[in-house]
C-alpha positions as CSV (number, residue, x, y, z in Angstrom):
1,M,-43.1,139.1,-57.2
2,A,-43.8,135.6,-56.0
3,L,-47.4,135.1,-55.1
4,S,-48.2,132.1,-52.9
5,S,-51.9,131.4,-52.3
6,P,-54.0,128.2,-51.8
7,L,-56.6,129.7,-54.1
8,D,-57.1,129.0,-57.8
9,Q,-55.8,132.2,-59.3
10,Q,-57.3,131.6,-62.8
11,K,-60.7,130.7,-61.3
12,L,-60.8,133.9,-59.3
13,E,-59.7,135.9,-62.4
14,F,-57.2,138.2,-60.8
15,K,-53.8,139.1,-62.2
16,V,-50.6,140.7,-60.9
17,N,-49.6,144.0,-62.3
18,T,-45.9,145.0,-62.1
19,N,-46.2,148.5,-63.7
20,L,-48.6,150.8,-62.0
21,K,-47.8,153.7,-64.4
22,E,-49.1,151.7,-67.4
23,L,-52.2,150.6,-65.4
24,A,-52.9,154.2,-64.4
25,Q,-52.7,155.3,-68.0
26,E,-55.0,152.5,-69.0
27,H,-57.6,153.5,-66.5
28,S,-57.0,157.3,-66.6
29,W,-55.9,157.5,-62.9
30,A,-54.0,160.5,-61.6
31,F,-50.3,159.5,-61.7
32,E,-47.4,161.9,-60.9
33,V,-43.7,161.2,-61.0
34,I,-42.0,162.8,-58.0
35,A,-38.4,162.0,-58.7
36,S,-36.7,160.7,-61.9
37,P,-34.4,157.6,-61.7
38,T,-31.1,158.4,-60.1
39,L,-27.8,156.7,-59.1
40,Q,-27.0,156.7,-55.4
41,V,-23.4,155.9,-54.5
42,H,-22.7,154.1,-51.2
43,Y,-19.2,154.3,-49.7
44,P,-17.2,151.6,-47.9
45,S,-17.2,151.1,-44.2
46,N,-14.0,151.4,-42.2
47,T,-12.7,148.5,-40.1
48,I,-9.5,147.1,-38.5
49,E,-7.0,145.0,-40.4
50,E,-8.1,141.8,-38.7
51,D,-11.7,142.1,-39.8
52,L,-10.7,143.3,-43.3
53,L,-8.6,140.1,-43.7
54,Y,-11.6,138.0,-42.4
55,A,-13.9,139.6,-45.0
56,L,-11.4,139.0,-47.8
57,Q,-10.9,135.4,-46.9
58,H,-14.5,134.6,-46.4
59,W,-15.5,136.5,-49.5
60,G,-12.9,134.4,-51.5
61,Q,-14.4,131.2,-50.1
62,L,-17.9,132.3,-51.1
63,L,-16.8,133.0,-54.7
64,Q,-15.6,129.4,-55.0
65,L,-19.1,128.1,-54.3
66,P,-21.7,127.4,-57.0
67,P,-23.8,130.6,-57.7
68,A,-27.0,129.0,-56.4
69,Q,-25.4,128.3,-53.0
70,R,-23.8,131.8,-52.9
71,V,-27.2,133.3,-53.4
72,K,-28.7,131.2,-50.6
73,L,-26.0,132.3,-48.2
74,G,-26.4,135.9,-49.2
75,R,-23.0,137.0,-47.8
76,E,-21.2,137.7,-51.1
77,E,-23.4,140.7,-51.8
78,Y,-23.2,141.8,-48.2
79,F,-19.4,141.8,-48.1
80,Y,-19.2,143.6,-51.5
81,H,-21.5,146.3,-50.5
82,L,-19.8,146.8,-47.1
83,H,-16.3,147.1,-48.4
84,C,-16.6,148.7,-51.8
85,A,-18.0,151.8,-53.3
86,V,-21.3,150.7,-54.8
87,G,-23.5,152.6,-57.3
88,E,-27.2,151.7,-56.8
89,E,-29.9,152.6,-59.3
90,I,-33.0,154.1,-57.7
91,A,-36.1,153.9,-59.9
92,E,-38.4,156.8,-60.3
93,T,-40.7,157.5,-57.4
94,F,-44.3,158.4,-57.8
95,R,-47.7,158.8,-56.3
96,C,-50.9,157.5,-57.9
97,K,-54.6,158.0,-57.0
98,I,-56.4,154.6,-57.3
99,P,-60.2,154.7,-57.0
100,H,-62.0,152.0,-55.1
101,A,-59.0,150.1,-53.9
102,A,-58.5,147.3,-51.4
103,V,-55.7,147.2,-48.8
104,I,-54.8,143.7,-47.6
105,G,-53.4,143.2,-44.1
106,L,-50.4,144.9,-42.5
107,T,-48.1,144.4,-45.5
108,G,-50.0,147.0,-47.5
109,L,-50.8,144.9,-50.5
110,V,-53.1,146.9,-52.9
111,I,-55.7,145.3,-55.1
112,T,-57.7,147.4,-57.6
113,S,-61.5,147.2,-58.2
114,N,-60.7,145.1,-61.2
115,L,-58.9,142.5,-59.0
116,E,-55.5,143.6,-60.2
117,I,-52.8,143.0,-57.6
118,V,-50.4,146.0,-57.5
119,A,-47.0,144.2,-57.2
120,Q,-45.2,147.5,-56.5
121,S,-47.1,147.8,-53.2
122,V,-44.9,145.1,-51.6
123,N,-41.6,146.8,-52.5
124,G,-40.0,143.7,-54.0
125,Q,-40.8,141.4,-51.1
126,K,-42.2,137.9,-51.7
127,L,-45.8,137.8,-50.8
128,N,-47.2,134.8,-48.9
129,A,-50.9,135.5,-48.2
130,N,-54.2,133.7,-48.1
131,L,-56.2,136.1,-50.3
132,N,-59.9,135.8,-49.7
133,M,-60.8,137.1,-53.1
134,E,-64.4,136.1,-52.9
135,K,-64.8,138.3,-49.8
136,I,-63.0,141.2,-51.5
137,R,-65.2,140.8,-54.5
138,E,-68.3,140.8,-52.3
139,K,-67.2,144.0,-50.6
140,L,-66.5,145.6,-54.0
141,S,-69.9,144.6,-55.3
142,Q,-71.7,145.9,-52.2
143,K,-69.6,149.1,-52.4
144,Q,-68.3,148.8,-48.8
145,F,-65.9,151.6,-49.2
146,L,-64.5,153.9,-46.5
147,A,-65.3,157.4,-47.7
148,G,-62.6,159.9,-48.6
149,T,-59.0,159.9,-49.7
150,H,-56.6,157.6,-47.9
151,V,-52.8,157.5,-47.9
152,L,-51.2,154.1,-47.4
153,L,-48.4,154.0,-44.9
154,L,-47.9,150.3,-44.6
155,S,-45.0,148.2,-45.7
156,H,-43.8,144.6,-45.5
157,Y,-42.2,145.4,-42.0
158,T,-44.4,148.2,-40.8
159,L,-44.0,147.4,-37.1
160,N,-40.2,147.3,-37.2
161,Y,-38.8,150.7,-35.9
162,A,-36.0,150.8,-38.5
163,H,-38.3,149.9,-41.4
164,W,-40.8,152.4,-40.2
165,L,-38.1,155.1,-40.5
166,M,-36.7,153.8,-43.8
167,D,-39.7,152.4,-45.7
168,C,-42.9,154.0,-44.4
169,L,-42.1,157.6,-43.4
170,P,-40.4,158.4,-46.7
171,K,-43.8,157.9,-48.4
172,L,-44.9,161.1,-46.8
173,A,-42.2,163.0,-48.6
174,L,-44.2,162.4,-51.8
175,L,-47.2,164.4,-50.6
176,E,-47.7,168.1,-51.0
177,S,-49.5,168.5,-47.7
178,F,-51.0,166.5,-44.9
179,N,-54.3,168.4,-44.8
180,N,-57.3,167.4,-42.7
181,D,-59.1,165.9,-45.7
182,L,-56.6,163.1,-45.9
183,K,-56.8,159.9,-43.9
184,F,-53.7,157.8,-43.2
185,I,-53.8,154.0,-43.0
186,V,-51.7,152.6,-40.2
187,P,-51.7,149.3,-38.2
188,D,-54.2,148.6,-35.4
189,E,-52.4,148.9,-32.1
190,S,-49.6,150.9,-33.6
191,P,-46.6,151.4,-31.3
192,D,-46.2,154.8,-29.7
193,Y,-43.2,155.8,-31.8
194,L,-45.3,155.4,-35.0
195,I,-48.1,157.6,-33.8
196,D,-45.7,160.2,-32.3
197,S,-43.7,160.5,-35.5
198,L,-46.9,161.3,-37.4
199,K,-48.0,163.8,-34.8
200,L,-44.6,165.6,-35.1
201,L,-45.2,165.9,-38.8
202,G,-48.6,167.4,-38.2
203,I,-50.9,164.4,-38.8
204,Q,-53.7,164.3,-36.2
205,E,-55.1,161.4,-34.4
206,N,-58.5,161.8,-36.1
207,Q,-56.8,161.4,-39.5
208,L,-55.6,157.8,-38.7
209,V,-57.4,154.8,-40.0
210,R,-56.2,151.7,-38.1
211,I,-56.5,148.5,-40.2
212,K,-58.1,145.8,-38.1
213,E,-59.6,143.5,-40.7
214,E,-58.1,141.2,-43.2
215,S,-58.9,143.8,-45.9
216,I,-60.4,147.3,-46.1
217,L,-61.8,149.1,-49.1
218,V,-61.4,152.8,-49.6
219,E,-63.1,155.3,-51.9
220,E,-59.8,156.7,-53.1
221,L,-56.2,155.5,-52.3
222,I,-53.1,157.6,-52.7
223,F,-50.4,155.1,-53.3
224,C,-46.9,156.6,-52.6
225,H,-44.0,154.6,-54.1
226,A,-40.9,155.9,-52.4
227,A,-38.7,152.9,-53.1
228,Q,-38.8,149.8,-55.2
229,K,-37.0,147.7,-52.5
230,S,-37.5,147.4,-48.8
231,G,-34.7,149.1,-46.8
232,R,-33.5,151.1,-49.9
233,P,-35.1,154.5,-49.6
234,S,-34.4,157.4,-51.9
235,K,-31.9,159.7,-50.2
236,T,-34.0,162.7,-51.2
237,H,-37.2,161.4,-49.6
238,L,-35.6,160.0,-46.4
239,L,-33.8,163.2,-45.7
240,K,-36.9,165.4,-46.4
241,V,-38.9,163.6,-43.7
242,R,-35.9,163.4,-41.4
243,N,-35.5,167.2,-41.6
244,Q,-39.2,167.7,-41.1
245,L,-39.1,165.7,-37.9
246,L,-36.1,167.6,-36.6
247,A,-37.7,170.9,-37.5
248,S,-40.9,170.0,-35.6
249,F,-39.0,168.8,-32.6
250,P,-40.1,170.7,-29.5
251,N,-37.7,172.8,-27.6
252,N,-36.2,170.8,-24.8
253,P,-34.3,172.6,-22.0
254,N,-32.4,169.4,-21.2
255,R,-31.3,168.7,-24.7
256,C,-27.7,169.6,-24.1
257,S,-27.5,167.2,-21.1
258,T,-27.6,164.1,-23.3
259,P,-24.3,162.3,-23.8
260,K,-22.1,163.0,-26.8
261,R,-21.2,159.3,-27.1
262,I,-23.9,156.7,-26.9
263,Y,-23.7,152.9,-26.6
264,V,-27.0,151.4,-27.9
265,S,-27.5,148.3,-25.8
266,R,-29.6,145.2,-26.7
267,S,-29.2,143.6,-23.3
268,H,-33.0,143.2,-23.1
269,S,-33.2,141.5,-26.4
270,S,-32.4,137.9,-27.3
271,R,-30.0,139.1,-30.0
272,R,-27.6,140.7,-27.5
273,I,-23.9,141.0,-26.7
274,I,-23.2,138.2,-24.3
275,N,-20.0,139.7,-22.8
276,E,-21.5,143.2,-22.5
277,D,-20.2,143.7,-18.9
278,E,-16.7,143.2,-20.3
279,I,-17.4,145.6,-23.1
280,L,-18.8,148.3,-20.9
281,K,-15.5,148.6,-19.0
282,I,-13.8,149.5,-22.2
283,L,-16.5,151.9,-23.2
284,G,-16.1,153.7,-19.9
285,N,-12.6,154.6,-21.0
286,Y,-14.0,156.3,-24.1
287,N,-16.8,158.2,-22.2
288,F,-19.7,156.2,-23.8
289,E,-23.0,156.1,-21.9
290,T,-25.5,153.3,-22.3
291,M,-29.0,153.7,-23.7
292,H,-31.8,151.2,-24.2
293,C,-33.8,152.7,-27.1
294,E,-36.8,150.4,-26.6
295,E,-37.4,152.1,-23.2
296,M,-37.3,155.7,-24.7
297,S,-40.0,157.7,-26.5
298,L,-39.4,158.8,-30.0
299,I,-38.9,162.4,-28.8
300,E,-36.3,161.2,-26.2
301,Q,-34.5,159.3,-29.0
302,I,-34.5,162.2,-31.3
303,C,-33.3,164.4,-28.5
304,A,-30.4,162.1,-27.6
305,F,-29.2,161.2,-31.0
306,S,-29.4,164.7,-32.5
307,N,-26.9,165.7,-29.9
308,A,-24.6,162.7,-30.2
309,E,-21.1,162.8,-31.9
310,A,-20.5,159.0,-31.8
311,I,-22.8,156.0,-31.7
312,L,-21.7,152.4,-31.0
313,G,-23.9,149.3,-30.8
314,P,-24.8,145.9,-32.3
315,H,-26.7,145.9,-35.6
316,G,-30.3,146.5,-34.9
317,A,-33.1,149.0,-35.0
318,G,-31.6,151.4,-32.4
319,M,-28.6,152.1,-34.6
320,Y,-30.9,153.6,-37.2
321,N,-31.4,156.5,-34.9
322,Q,-28.2,157.8,-36.6
323,I,-30.8,159.3,-39.0
324,F,-31.2,162.1,-36.3
325,C,-27.5,162.8,-35.8
326,N,-25.9,165.8,-37.2
327,S,-23.8,165.3,-40.3
328,G,-20.3,164.0,-39.6
329,A,-21.1,161.7,-36.6
330,T,-19.0,158.6,-36.0
331,I,-21.1,155.4,-36.3
332,I,-19.5,152.2,-35.0
333,E,-21.5,149.0,-35.6
334,I,-20.9,145.5,-34.2
335,Y,-21.8,142.7,-36.6
336,N,-22.5,139.1,-35.7
337,K,-20.7,137.0,-38.4
338,E,-23.8,135.0,-38.9
339,Y,-26.3,137.9,-38.7
340,W,-25.7,141.3,-40.1
341,H,-26.6,143.7,-42.9
342,H,-25.0,146.7,-44.4
343,S,-28.1,148.9,-44.8
344,S,-27.3,151.3,-41.9
345,R,-24.0,152.1,-43.6
346,I,-26.1,153.5,-46.4
347,I,-27.8,155.9,-44.0
348,S,-24.3,156.9,-42.8
349,G,-23.5,157.8,-46.4
350,F,-26.7,159.8,-46.9
351,L,-25.8,162.0,-43.9
352,G,-22.0,162.3,-44.2
353,H,-21.3,160.1,-41.2
354,T,-18.2,158.1,-40.8
355,H,-19.1,154.4,-40.6
356,W,-17.0,151.8,-38.8
357,H,-17.7,148.1,-38.1
358,V,-16.2,145.2,-36.2
359,F,-17.2,141.5,-36.5
360,G,-18.2,139.6,-33.4
361,E,-18.5,135.8,-33.1
362,N,-21.9,134.1,-33.3
363,A,-22.7,132.7,-29.8
364,G,-26.1,131.1,-30.4
365,E,-29.0,130.4,-32.8
366,D,-30.8,133.5,-31.7
367,G,-28.1,135.8,-32.9
368,Q,-26.2,136.4,-29.6
369,T,-22.7,137.8,-30.2
370,W,-19.4,137.7,-28.4
371,V,-17.1,140.6,-29.1
372,D,-13.4,140.5,-28.7
373,P,-12.5,143.3,-26.3
374,I,-9.1,143.8,-27.7
375,K,-10.4,144.2,-31.3
376,L,-13.1,146.6,-30.1
377,D,-10.6,148.7,-28.1
378,K,-8.4,149.0,-31.1
379,L,-11.3,150.0,-33.4
380,L,-12.5,152.6,-30.9
381,F,-9.1,154.2,-30.7
382,L,-8.8,154.4,-34.5
383,A,-12.4,155.6,-35.0
384,L,-12.2,158.3,-32.3
385,Y,-8.6,159.5,-32.2
386,N,-6.7,158.4,-35.3
387,K,-9.1,159.3,-38.1
388,T,-6.3,160.0,-40.6
389,I,-6.1,156.3,-41.5
390,Q,-9.6,156.3,-43.0
391,K,-10.0,155.4,-46.6
């Protein structure tokens, strides 16, 4: 973990710990392994010949660059993971009870009473923080602890809908129960979907502790480590919470009225499809209906996507609602050649969905995308009506 702070680390006498299991053994803290290390296999995405050729050509160009420049661009790994079957090692997951712990900001950084920074609390992300260790030390000396046992639900991207589903909620799969004695640490001014997801799981409003200060200290912290890397949840934990959400979903008499084919629009976002009007004409031929997920409650999104057979949209948070689809759905993702990631394809693999993708052209610095209507039309036909060509 890279720690960037203007403070003198040696003067303040704090250190970074990268192995919480060893630290727990040293201090006799309760530590329990929930799942042993495993290998998760991620399968390739489908696409049309034009975009497969583009990927191969661009991939070949990247391989000719010096390693340092390839790493900077990042696309070599992306292409490899998108178009090849990839085995990814998932480290053991665990929960640990840490007495007298400090939680720093919305990233969920954990510091022990001995001023040991728990590196595993940032899920492999680089940490750039101004750590006021003197203030934390003062709170510790004055025993300014919030009484009771607290569960940390923060991550590096807590307020992002997709990362809330993938990084934060899976932590709850490591708990035996959500009894009323537990408190759950969430951001101050949490969005409605965050609170609603916890309510669906049986966590009450009075159990939430909203972090407002630079740091809070708690009497006991349950640290749930559901993944060692942001955006790479354990399949077991993600599906457990997903199934709990669906099982707690209230009966809705209008559930079957939601469309079978959904186009997830980002027209209200800066990172949108600039020729969406042209695209919508094609989608009408395939019976897609447009949805703006940011205008929907969590329950409305669960309702809609749990009934969908096919989802199409540009890469973004709304596409992660495929988590609520029944196994075997068709997922069609539009990637901007300069801004895309293969992580939602991993979710497709977890759930047995068929994942397709098409590359659009970058149309601006803010990630706007132009999609070739002819390419999209061809991909839609293959994905929806000619599935025998799939790999």
